[in-house]
Every structure is written in structure tokens, then in C-alpha cells.
N, C-alpha and C positions, 0 to 999 in steps of 0.2 A: 112332794119329793123329799127323800131323806138321804143324807150322806152316811153310808154305813162304814166305809173305809176310805181314807185319803192317804196316799203315799207320795211323799215329796222328797227331793234330795236335800242333803245336809253335809257340810264339810266334816262335822263330827256328830254322827247320828246318836251315839250313846250319851254324849254330854247334852245335846239339844233335847233328847227325850227326857233326861233327868231334870232339865230345867222346867219342862212342862209338868212333869209328874210332881215335883216338889212344890209347885205353886198352885196347881189346879186339881190335884187328885188327893182325896183324904188319905192320911197316913196308913189307915188300915188296908188300903188298896195299893200300896206302893210296890209290892212284890210283882215280878212278872218280866216280860220281854224288855230288854234294855234298849231296843230300837223302836218300840211301839208303846203308845199310851192310850188309855181309854178316856175320852172326853165326852161324858154324857152318853149319847146314843151313837157316837162316832169313834172308831179306832183311827188314831193318827200315827202313821208309820214313817220312819226316816230311812233313806238309803244313802250310802256313801257316794260322795262326789268331790272331785278336786276343787271345783268352784261352783257357785250357784248364784243366780241373780236374786234380788229380793222378790219374794212372793207375797200374795195376799190371802189370808184366811180370816174369816169372821166366826166367832163363837156366840151362841145364845147364852146370855147371863140371866138367870131366873131371879133377878133383883130389880128394884126400881133404880132409876138413874143415879141418885145421890148415894144409895147404898153401894152400887156397882163402882162408882168412882173411889169411894173409901176402900172397898175390898181390893180393887185392882192396884191402887197406889201402894199397897203393902206388898205387892208381888211383882210389879214390873214398873218400868219407866213410862209414864203416860206421855203421849205426843199431843201437845195442845193444838186446838183449832181456834185461830184468832184469839189466842191468849186464854181460852177457856179449856177446862179439862174434858168437856163433852160437847156434843152437838145433838140437837133434836131434829129428827127427820119426820115431818108431818105425814108424808106419803107412806112411810113404813110404820107409823105409830110406834117409833122406837127412839131411844137415846143411844147414840154411838159414842164409844170411848176408844181411842186409838192408842196402841202401844206396840212395842217390838220385842223380838226374842234375840238370843245371842247370835243368830245367823243373819240378823238384819231384816228379817221378814216383817212386813207391815201387817200387824194384827188389829182386829177390831172386835170389841165386845158390844153386842147389840142387845139392848134391854127392851124387848117388845112389851107394849102395854098389856097384852093378854097373858104374858108370862109372869107378871110381877108377883113376888112373894110365893113362888112355887118351888123354892129351893127344897132339895131332897136330901136324904142321908148321904148321897153320893156327891153332895156339894152343889153349888149354884150353876155349874157349867152344864148346859142342856145338850150340847152337841155342836158340831160345825154347821153353820148356816150359810156361809159363802166360801167359794173357792175361786180364786182368780185364774183365768185362762187367757194370757196374752196371745195375740196372733198378728201376723203382718197384714192379713185381710180379715178383720173381725166378722164382717157379714158372711164371708165364705165359711168361717168356723161355725157361726150360728146356723147356717144352712145345713152343715154336716150334723150338728147336734140335733136338729129338728128332723132331717130326712133319714139319716142313718141310725141314730141312737133312739129317735122317737120322743125326744123331749119337746117342750114348747117354750117359745120366747115369752117373757113377761114384760108387757109394755111395748114400746116401739123401738126396735133395734136400730142403731145408727153405726156409722163408720168409726165413731169415737167411743161408744159405750153400748153395751147390751147386757140384759139379764136373761138367762135361760134357766127355767125352773119355776119356782113359785115363792110364796111368802115364807114358807117353812125352810126351804133350802134352794140355792140357785148358784149357777156359774156366773161370774162377772167377767165378761169378755171385753177387753180393751186392746187398742193397738200397741204393738211393741214400741218401746221408746216413750210411751206416755208415763207420767209419774203416778205412783200409787198415792192417792189422797190419804192424808194431808201432808205428804213428804215430798222431797225432791228425788226420791229413789225411783229409777226408771224400770219399767217392766220389761222382761225379756223371756225368751223361751227356756224352759227347763223340763226334763222328763217328769211326767206325773201320771199316776194311776188312781182312778177314783171309782169306787163301787157305790152305786146308787140304787135305791128302791123307788120306783115310780110306776103307777098303775098303767099308764098308757105307753110306756117305753118298750123298746124291743129287747127282750131278754137275750143275754149273751155278752160276748167280749167284743168290743168295737175299738179298733186301732186306727187312728187317723193316718191317712196315707202320706202326709207331708209334715205334720207337726208331732212332737214327742208326747202325744197324749193317748191314754188308754182309758176308755169308759166301760166299766162292767156293769151291766144291768142285772140285778139279782132276780131270780125266778120268783 
């Protein structure tokens, strides 16, 4: 699966977009839409909202772990995990580095072993690899993503955590009120639209009947 476009709310879309652009996009590519920014293979767009809860996004960093820590520390405030700037996840074969943006969203840089030293002229950000989707009933949301959208759960979904997608890109489904790791910031509902490319998914626009989520499957 691939995230082609992710649209999330922000109190100040233009300022938030500029924060991402100034840190993660080469200067030669800075011109463009003031509410959207291209991060590798993904367009990240912001829409205006009076308030918004903290959300979770993860980006692929085409660097090894130590390089990524140095690179990110020059651009954002790293959120330590047990006093360390990063954490190794064996099951992902990836180093995770957490940081935040001006809106208080919990961001994650994931350095997959297979991606190391693949940095391109567009910089080391390869695209968005995780999008958080809180739900009051996580398993019901997983069922909708599988049955209606045509995606597949990765691993064994539970009432407290589920991945839907694959190693390249996935939704992170958690219950509302749960804290986004590694912070104390609680997840809650916020309107979100995501365009994905997935071979087995059902093409078209899918709007959840009760949650503020829209999933568009590209043809």
C-alpha cells in the first residue's frame, strides 16, 4: 500500500505547512501550495480547524538510525524514549525517532533497514508510512477498512491496537483516549481524508458512516 495524499486539520494550515516545507523539502522545491507539501511519495495537506487533537503520522527516512537522529535534531525537537533519542523495533527492522510539529502532532521518523542510504535529490524523506486513525471501537473500524475499503489487517488486531495495510504503509488504529506513544497526548477523532494506492482495495471514495474519515482508493 502507498499513501498518495493525506489531509488533516490544523489550526494554522499555512504556518504548519511552512514548518514542514522548511525542514523536510529541499529549497529548490519550496514554491507551491501554501496548504500542502510534498513529502517523498506523499502529498500532505492541511485544512483549517478551530481546534484539533494531536494526531500521529510517521515518515520514512532514507537514512540509517544515527544519521537520522542527527538530521532530525537539526530540524525538530526529538521526543526521547526512556532517555534515548531513538528506539529499535525488531519486528519492523526499523529505528524509530519521535518528534512533534507546531500543532502538537506526534510524528515518527522510521528508518527501515532496507531503506538505508537511499537518500535522493529530493531529500531523505521517502513518504508517509503511518497514519493514525483513532476510534471508539477499533475493531469495528478495522472491519470497515477490510470489508468496505478492501484493505488487509497486518498482524493480529486487538481492541487496543491494530495495523491495517502493510510494511510499506499502514493505518494505526487505536482507541480514542489512548496516548500516542511515547507521549501523554491522548488520541481523539478529527476529520481526515487519505488517498491510497493498494492492489487489492476497492477503487473509489469511501466515507465512514459514523467516524470523520474518508478513504479514497486510487484507480
